[in-house]
N, CA, C and O of each residue as an XYZ file, in Angstrom:
560
protein
N     -18.000     25.779      6.729
C     -16.983     25.140      7.552
C     -17.666     24.306      8.633
O     -18.542     24.791      9.348
N     -17.264     23.083      8.737
C     -17.782     22.183      9.756
C     -17.230     22.585     11.120
O     -16.118     23.105     11.212
N     -17.995     22.346     12.167
C     -17.638     22.790     13.505
C     -16.549     21.955     14.179
O     -16.051     22.342     15.236
N     -16.180     20.845     13.604
C     -15.185     19.972     14.240
C     -13.770     20.347     13.807
O     -13.568     21.035     12.806
N     -12.804     19.880     14.585
C     -11.391     20.183     14.335
C     -10.776     19.237     13.310
O     -11.333     18.188     12.987
N      -9.615     19.638     12.812
C      -8.765     18.777     11.999
C      -7.706     18.219     12.930
O      -7.066     18.969     13.666
N      -7.516     16.900     12.904
C      -6.494     16.260     13.724
C      -5.221     16.049     12.926
O      -5.269     15.696     11.747
N      -4.092     16.264     13.565
C      -2.782     16.105     12.926
C      -1.908     15.314     13.878
O      -1.864     15.609     15.073
N      -1.198     14.291     13.351
C      -0.243     13.620     14.228
C       1.093     13.394     13.544
O       1.191     13.270     12.324
N       2.112     13.348     14.383
C       3.494     13.112     13.963
C       4.149     12.280     15.057
O       3.625     12.162     16.165
N       5.300     11.707     14.730
C       6.012     10.907     15.717
C       6.754     11.782     16.727
O       7.313     11.269     17.695
N       6.762     13.059     16.515
C       7.471     13.956     17.423
C       7.038     15.378     17.197
O       5.845     15.678     17.177
N       8.016     16.266     17.024
C       7.704     17.682     16.883
C       7.888     18.202     15.460
O       7.541     19.350     15.184
N       8.420     17.396     14.558
C       8.628     17.834     13.181
C       7.346     18.257     12.494
O       7.360     19.130     11.627
N       6.248     17.648     12.874
C       4.958     17.976     12.280
C       4.440     19.349     12.676
O       3.435     19.814     12.140
N       5.125     20.002     13.615
C       4.710     21.356     13.982
C       4.843     22.314     12.802
O       4.121     23.307     12.722
N       5.769     22.017     11.884
C       5.870     22.845     10.675
C       4.630     22.646      9.802
O       4.140     23.596      9.192
N       4.126     21.415      9.744
C       2.888     21.139      9.006
C       1.731     21.872      9.676
O       0.918     22.505      9.001
N       1.658     21.788     10.986
C       0.623     22.484     11.747
C       0.645     23.983     11.442
O      -0.399     24.591     11.208
N       1.827     24.565     11.445
C       1.974     25.997     11.171
C       1.474     26.361      9.775
O       0.789     27.369      9.603
N       1.815     25.543      8.781
C       1.371     25.811      7.407
C      -0.144     25.663      7.275
O      -0.784     26.429      6.555
N      -0.708     24.693      7.961
C      -2.164     24.521      7.913
C      -2.850     25.714      8.573
O      -3.865     26.203      8.076
N      -2.295     26.181      9.694
C      -2.855     27.372     10.350
C      -2.840     28.572      9.406
O      -3.800     29.342      9.353
N      -1.751     28.723      8.667
C      -1.648     29.841      7.726
C      -2.646     29.708      6.583
O      -3.272     30.685      6.172
N      -2.786     28.478      6.072
C      -3.672     28.247      4.923
C      -5.150     28.232      5.318
O      -6.014     28.630      4.537
N      -5.427     27.772      6.531
C      -6.820     27.624      6.990
C      -6.982     28.291      8.359
O      -7.179     27.597      9.357
N      -6.905     29.605      8.425
C      -6.890     30.281      9.722
C      -8.174     30.127     10.542
O      -8.153     30.332     11.755
N      -9.269     29.775      9.913
C     -10.534     29.637     10.645
C     -10.791     28.220     11.150
O     -11.810     27.960     11.790
N      -9.871     27.310     10.862
C     -10.039     25.924     11.301
C      -9.438     25.718     12.691
O      -8.395     26.279     13.026
N     -10.114     24.909     13.481
C      -9.558     24.476     14.762
C      -8.707     23.246     14.497
O      -9.107     22.367     13.733
N      -7.549     23.175     15.113
C      -6.604     22.087     14.883
C      -6.227     21.423     16.199
O      -6.082     22.088     17.225
N      -6.071     20.108     16.156
C      -5.574     19.347     17.302
C      -4.315     18.628     16.842
O      -4.347     17.863     15.878
N      -3.205     18.875     17.535
C      -1.918     18.272     17.178
C      -1.508     17.245     18.230
O      -1.531     17.517     19.431
N      -1.134     16.064     17.754
C      -0.619     15.012     18.628
C       0.806     14.690     18.210
O       1.034     14.175     17.116
N       1.753     14.987     19.065
C       3.154     14.630     18.835
C       3.496     13.446     19.713
O       3.568     13.576     20.935
N       3.708     12.290     19.102
C       3.950     11.050     19.845
C       5.422     10.966     20.281
O       6.167     10.102     19.818
N       5.820     11.859     21.161
C       7.219     11.898     21.594
C       7.594     10.695     22.459
O       8.777     10.402     22.632
N       6.604     10.005     22.998
C       6.890      8.798     23.778
C       7.527      7.718     22.898
O       8.425      7.003     23.344
N       7.068      7.602     21.659
C       7.550      6.549     20.757
C       8.492      7.073     19.672
O       8.854      6.323     18.765
N       8.884      8.312     19.745
C       9.797      8.938     18.792
C      11.174      8.287     18.873
O      11.624      7.964     19.973
N      11.861      8.082     17.743
C      11.447      8.323     16.359
C      10.823      7.070     15.752
O      11.177      5.954     16.134
N       9.911      7.245     14.824
C       9.290      6.106     14.160
C      10.225      5.457     13.147
O      10.104      4.260     12.885
N      11.138      6.204     12.580
C      12.010      5.699     11.521
C      12.841      4.497     11.909
O      13.253      3.728     11.040
N      13.099      4.318     13.189
C      13.901      3.191     13.643
C      13.046      2.009     14.117
O      13.575      0.991     14.564
N      11.740      2.152     14.015
C      10.826      1.108     14.505
C      10.462      0.119     13.395
O      10.595      0.405     12.205
N       9.995     -1.066     13.837
C       9.494     -2.060     12.887
C       8.150     -1.592     12.321
O       7.422     -0.827     12.954
N       7.845     -2.064     11.129
C       6.605     -1.689     10.446
C       5.385     -1.924     11.339
O       4.491     -1.081     11.408
N       5.353     -3.056     12.012
C       4.208     -3.401     12.871
C       4.037     -2.389     14.012
O       2.915     -2.042     14.381
N       5.148     -1.929     14.555
C       5.081     -0.933     15.625
C       4.544      0.395     15.101
O       3.711      1.036     15.741
N       5.028      0.795     13.937
C       4.592      2.050     13.332
C       3.083      2.015     13.084
O       2.381      2.988     13.357
N       2.595      0.897     12.569
C       1.157      0.745     12.317
C       0.390      0.805     13.635
O      -0.642      1.471     13.721
N       0.882      0.121     14.652
C       0.228      0.115     15.969
C       0.138      1.531     16.530
O      -0.932      1.954     16.969
N       1.240      2.262     16.522
C       1.234      3.631     17.033
C       0.301      4.524     16.214
O      -0.398      5.372     16.768
N       0.293      4.332     14.907
C      -0.563      5.144     14.039
C      -2.038      4.873     14.304
O      -2.851      5.797     14.294
N      -2.383      3.622     14.538
C      -3.776      3.284     14.892
C      -4.143      3.928     16.225
O      -5.227      4.495     16.364
N      -3.242      3.841     17.208
C      -3.500      4.459     18.514
C      -3.678      5.969     18.381
O      -4.585      6.545     18.982
N      -2.825      6.602     17.603
C      -2.920      8.050     17.396
C      -4.233      8.421     16.728
O      -4.882      9.395     17.109
N      -4.620      7.632     15.723
C      -5.870      7.884     15.009
C      -7.064      7.722     15.944
O      -7.973      8.552     15.939
N      -7.066      6.669     16.736
C      -8.168      6.462     17.692
C      -8.264      7.628     18.669
O      -9.361      8.090     18.983
N      -7.117      8.102     19.150
C      -7.116      9.235     20.073
C      -7.742     10.466     19.414
O      -8.600     11.121     20.005
N      -7.311     10.774     18.195
C      -7.844     11.952     17.513
C      -9.331     11.795     17.207
O     -10.086     12.762     17.313
N      -9.760     10.600     16.831
C     -11.186     10.352     16.592
C     -11.976     10.553     17.886
O     -13.103     11.047     17.859
N     -11.380     10.167     19.020
C     -12.057     10.369     20.307
C     -12.253     11.854     20.614
O     -13.085     12.212     21.448
N     -11.496     12.707     19.951
C     -11.637     14.163     20.089
C     -12.613     14.723     19.053
O     -12.757     15.938     18.918
N     -13.280     13.828     18.326
C     -14.321     14.181     17.358
C     -13.797     15.036     16.197
O     -14.454     15.987     15.774
N     -12.618     14.691     15.691
C     -12.083     15.437     14.544
C     -12.840     15.063     13.277
O     -13.432     13.988     13.186
N     -12.813     15.962     12.304
C     -13.505     15.710     11.038
C     -12.604     15.053     10.007
O     -13.090     14.442      9.055
N     -11.295     15.173     10.189
C     -10.327     14.527      9.304
C      -8.995     14.464     10.029
O      -8.787     15.142     11.035
N      -8.087     13.634      9.500
C      -6.764     13.474     10.101
C      -5.698     13.640      9.035
O      -5.808     13.111      7.929
N      -4.665     14.386      9.391
C      -3.489     14.541      8.545
C      -2.313     13.884      9.252
O      -1.992     14.223     10.391
N      -1.680     12.949      8.571
C      -0.485     12.305      9.122
C       0.708     13.156      8.688
O       1.073     13.177      7.512
N       1.307     13.855      9.648
C       2.420     14.757      9.349
C       3.764     14.047      9.439
O       4.812     14.692      9.402
N       3.740     12.739      9.556
C       4.945     11.920      9.695
C       5.138     11.098      8.422
O       4.249     10.349      8.018
N       6.299     11.241      7.798
C       6.572     10.489      6.581
C       6.591      8.993      6.804
O       6.078      8.237      5.979
N       7.173      8.555      7.904
C       7.256      7.117      8.177
C       5.873      6.530      8.423
O       5.553      5.462      7.902
N       5.046      7.219      9.215
C       3.681      6.736      9.463
C       2.866      6.760      8.175
O       2.054      5.865      7.938
N       3.077      7.771      7.347
C       2.398      7.819      6.051
C       2.793      6.615      5.207
O       1.937      5.967      4.605
N       4.086      6.316      5.161
C       4.580      5.207      4.341
C       3.989      3.868      4.742
O       3.628      3.065      3.882
N       3.889      3.625      6.019
C       3.516      2.287      6.480
C       2.086      2.138      6.967
O       1.583      1.017      7.045
N       1.417      3.236      7.297
C       0.104      3.076      7.913
C      -1.037      3.783      7.185
O      -2.200      3.496      7.469
N      -0.749      4.688      6.265
C      -1.816      5.472      5.641
C      -2.928      4.606      5.062
O      -4.098      4.786      5.399
N      -2.572      3.686      4.209
C      -3.596      2.855      3.556
C      -4.367      2.024      4.573
O      -5.583      1.869      4.454
N      -3.681      1.497      5.553
C      -4.336      0.705      6.607
C      -5.338      1.568      7.367
O      -6.467      1.144      7.614
N      -4.924      2.772      7.737
C      -5.809      3.678      8.469
C      -7.011      4.077      7.622
O      -8.134      4.125      8.124
N      -6.787      4.360      6.352
C      -7.892      4.741      5.466
C      -8.909      3.614      5.333
O     -10.108      3.873      5.223
N      -8.448      2.373      5.342
C      -9.355      1.229      5.244
C     -10.033      0.900      6.569
O     -11.138      0.359      6.583
N      -9.389      1.217      7.658
C      -9.887      0.843      8.988
C     -10.884      1.853      9.559
O     -11.812      1.470     10.272
N     -10.699      3.131      9.253
C     -11.501      4.176      9.877
C     -12.361      4.904      8.845
O     -11.961      5.100      7.698
N     -13.547      5.294      9.288
C     -14.510      5.969      8.419
C     -14.397      7.485      8.595
O     -15.343      8.151      9.014
N     -13.230      8.002      8.269
C     -12.942      9.428      8.387
C     -11.882      9.738      7.328
O     -11.021      8.896      7.072
N     -11.919     10.903      6.714
C     -10.851     11.226      5.754
C      -9.482     11.286      6.455
O      -9.318     11.965      7.469
N      -8.517     10.570      5.897
C      -7.151     10.559      6.430
C      -6.204     10.751      5.250
O      -6.262     10.014      4.266
N      -5.338     11.746      5.361
C      -4.349     11.986      4.312
C      -2.954     11.977      4.929
O      -2.773     12.286      6.107
N      -1.987     11.620      4.111
C      -0.596     11.608      4.540
C       0.132     12.829      4.031
O      -0.447     13.670      3.344
N       1.391     12.923      4.368
C       2.185     14.095      4.045
C       3.011     13.931      2.770
O       3.401     14.929      2.164
N       3.278     12.721      2.359
C       4.277     12.514      1.313
C       3.772     12.871     -0.080
O       4.404     13.674     -0.765
N       2.666     12.306     -0.514
C       2.196     12.578     -1.878
C       1.878     14.053     -2.114
O       2.242     14.576     -3.167
N       1.211     14.754     -1.180
C       1.005     16.184     -1.412
C       2.320     16.960     -1.502
O       2.432     17.917     -2.268
N       3.298     16.545     -0.726
C       4.600     17.219     -0.769
C       5.282     16.994     -2.115
O       5.814     17.931     -2.710
N       5.265     15.760     -2.590
C       5.872     15.452     -3.893
C       5.143     16.202     -5.006
O       5.785     16.750     -5.901
N       3.815     16.233     -4.961
C       3.043     16.961     -5.980
C       3.396     18.440     -5.984
O       3.568     19.044     -7.043
N       3.502     19.007     -4.813
C       3.852     20.425     -4.703
C       5.249     20.687     -5.272
O       5.450     21.642     -6.021
N       6.199     19.842     -4.915
C       7.577     20.010     -5.389
C       7.635     19.890     -6.909
O       8.334     20.665     -7.562
N       6.913     18.934     -7.476
C       6.922     18.767     -8.930
C       6.378     19.997     -9.649
O       6.846     20.333    -10.737
N       5.401     20.668     -9.056
C       4.832     21.874     -9.669
C       5.837     23.022     -9.710
O       5.691     23.947    -10.509
N       6.842     22.968     -8.865
C       7.839     24.038     -8.822
C       8.835     23.957     -9.979
O       9.575     24.907    -10.232
N       8.852     22.814    -10.686
C       9.770     22.610    -11.813
C      11.233     22.867    -11.451
O      11.974     23.486    -12.215
N      11.623     22.397    -10.311
C      13.012     22.542     -9.878
C      13.879     21.515    -10.590
O      13.415     20.422    -10.916
N      15.101     21.854    -10.824
C      16.028     20.900    -11.438
C      16.502     19.872    -10.422
O      16.786     18.728    -10.779
N      16.587     20.266     -9.180
C      17.093     19.356     -8.157
C      16.591     19.810     -6.793
O      16.486     21.007     -6.525
N      16.285     18.845     -5.939
C      15.971     19.134     -4.541
C      16.768     18.181     -3.673
O      17.280     17.169     -4.153
N      16.867     18.498     -2.434
C      17.494     17.588     -1.480
C      16.408     17.145     -0.508
O      15.717     17.976      0.081
N      16.263     15.858     -0.347
C      15.256     15.292      0.527
C      15.925     14.725      1.774
O      16.902     13.982      1.688
N      15.388     15.084      2.915
C      15.881     14.542      4.175
C      14.808     13.620      4.739
O      13.800     14.065      5.287
N      15.057     12.331      4.588
C      14.113     11.346      5.091
C      14.876     10.064      5.368
O      16.029      9.911      4.966
N      14.221      9.152      6.058
C      14.928      7.899      6.321
C      14.942      7.037      5.058
O      14.166      7.261      4.128
N      15.822      6.065      5.044
C      16.060      5.233      3.857
C      14.788      4.525      3.385
O      14.552      4.424      2.181
N      13.968      4.035      4.315
C      12.757      3.314      3.918
C      11.786      4.227      3.166
O      11.208      3.820      2.158
N      11.606      5.454      3.648
C      10.708      6.382      2.955
C      11.257      6.750      1.595
O      10.511      6.850      0.621
N      12.543      6.950      1.527
C      13.175      7.307      0.260
C      12.930      6.227     -0.785
O      12.526      6.521     -1.910
N      13.175      4.977     -0.407
C      12.987      3.869     -1.361
C      11.530      3.746     -1.783
O      11.245      3.494     -2.953
N      10.612      3.919     -0.851
C       9.204      3.733     -1.169
C       8.636      4.868     -2.004
O       7.888      4.615     -2.949
N       8.969      6.109     -1.683
C       8.307      7.246     -2.294
C       9.079      7.917     -3.414
O       8.467      8.479     -4.322
N      10.381      7.877     -3.380
C      11.138      8.573     -4.410
C      11.627      7.625     -5.503
O      11.721      8.032     -6.661
N      11.933      6.413     -5.178
C      12.368      5.457     -6.189
C      11.129      4.758     -6.748
O      10.305      4.255     -5.985
N      10.997      4.725     -8.050
C       9.903      3.980     -8.664
C       8.563      4.681     -8.629
O       7.544      4.037     -8.882
N       8.513      5.955     -8.332
C       7.246      6.685     -8.322
C       7.157      7.615     -9.528
O       6.575      8.696     -9.450
N       7.733      7.187    -10.631
C       7.693      8.011    -11.828
C       8.746      9.101    -11.827
O       8.717      9.996    -12.672
N       9.654      9.037    -10.908
C      10.715     10.024    -10.853
C      11.834      9.562    -11.769
O      12.300      8.426    -11.671
N      12.260     10.441    -12.654
C      13.193     10.041    -13.705
C      14.588      9.722    -13.201
O      15.205      8.766    -13.670
N      15.092     10.489    -12.271
C      16.440     10.260    -11.779
C      16.476     10.488    -10.273
O      16.055     11.538     -9.789
N      16.962      9.535     -9.561
C      17.179      9.706     -8.133
C      18.554      9.179     -7.798
O      18.975      8.144     -8.314
N      19.233      9.872     -6.957
C      20.534      9.429     -6.514
C      20.426      9.043     -5.045
O      20.154      9.894     -4.198
N      20.635      7.775     -4.739
C      20.529      7.353     -3.356
C      21.715      7.824     -2.524
O      21.627      7.906     -1.299
N      22.811      8.128     -3.182
C      23.989      8.581     -2.441
C      23.687      9.909     -1.734
O      23.925     10.060     -0.536
N      23.168     10.845     -2.492
C      22.869     12.131     -1.863
C      21.368     12.393     -1.768
O      20.936     13.480     -1.384
N      20.589     11.383     -2.123
C      19.140     11.442     -2.036
C      18.557     12.665     -2.722
O      17.631     13.286     -2.198
N      19.078     13.015     -3.872
C      18.499     14.162     -4.571
C      17.574     13.670     -5.675
O      17.869     12.701     -6.375
N      16.469     14.350     -5.809
C      15.468     14.039     -6.832
C      15.665     15.001     -7.980
O      15.790     16.208     -7.778
N      15.692     14.455     -9.198
C      15.845     15.322    -10.371
C      14.680     15.114    -11.297
O      14.607     15.747    -12.350
């Protein structure tokens, strides 16, 4: 185990559930959580703003000498993940693809997703998902 912490950021406090799960899965890891409540919620912001806030959050966590960053915000993952991965020389992962992979392994017939419309269109529609209903946002 490397001596540095894992950095986690979200646009508010929703990512605390991610933090809790990481603590359970990796109890020996030190974690630094940044909840950007000043700019909350990201879902109503323009793409450029979301990217700007995500870069600022990443720079802050890097200044704390983290070994990797987890974006616990779906909106920031949707709009900034690839940009951050290209801009910074540190492992950065988002929350959406691991969540979808985990859900698919459960072989559920239906789930209900609570996310903003932009994330739904980007991640659930056209990502190899056979049936999606935008009315009730359920993935089948």
